C-alpha positions, 0 to 999 in steps of 0.5 A: 328318533324321539320327538317332544311336542309341548302345548298350553303356553300363552298370556295370562294375568297375574293370579291366573292358571295355565296347564302345559302338556308335553307328549313324547313320541318316537323310539320310546321304550321307557322314560325315567325322569320327566321334567319342566325347565324354564328360561327367562330373558337374561337368565339361565335355564332352571329346573321348575319341577321333575317327576320320576317313573315311580311318581316322586316329585320335586319342585323349585322353591319358587313354585312350591305350592303353586305348580303341580307336575304329573305324568301319564305313562301310558301316553308318554305325556307330562303335565304342569299345572300352574296356578297363582301365576306371577309376573316372575313366572314369565319364561320359555318353558321346556319339556325334558325327558330322560330315557330309562335304558339308554339314559339319553335326554331330550328337550322340547322346543319350548313354549312361551308363558307370559304373566302380566301384572 
């Protein structure tokens, strides 16, 4: 059983910052990919940022230069530092992990981020 617990969402004004955290617990042996996705009302879920076990990262074009993903392998935790937030960043943000050995994937419950103009 794997559990993902997200925190750090909330309401912020445009131009502000938030930091999301996602801690994985349970039957975790090794995590390959860790990522953040988001889903805005009426839109499909989209990848925001991903970091591999080796530290390689990739970002959606819309967040490049503003968001930074990082991970702490010792704590099985992934972070998303979001700066210069825009109203269009408003969405539910979901944590995602893929285990290395089993390739099983898991999602967090989601955390709301609302950016006011």
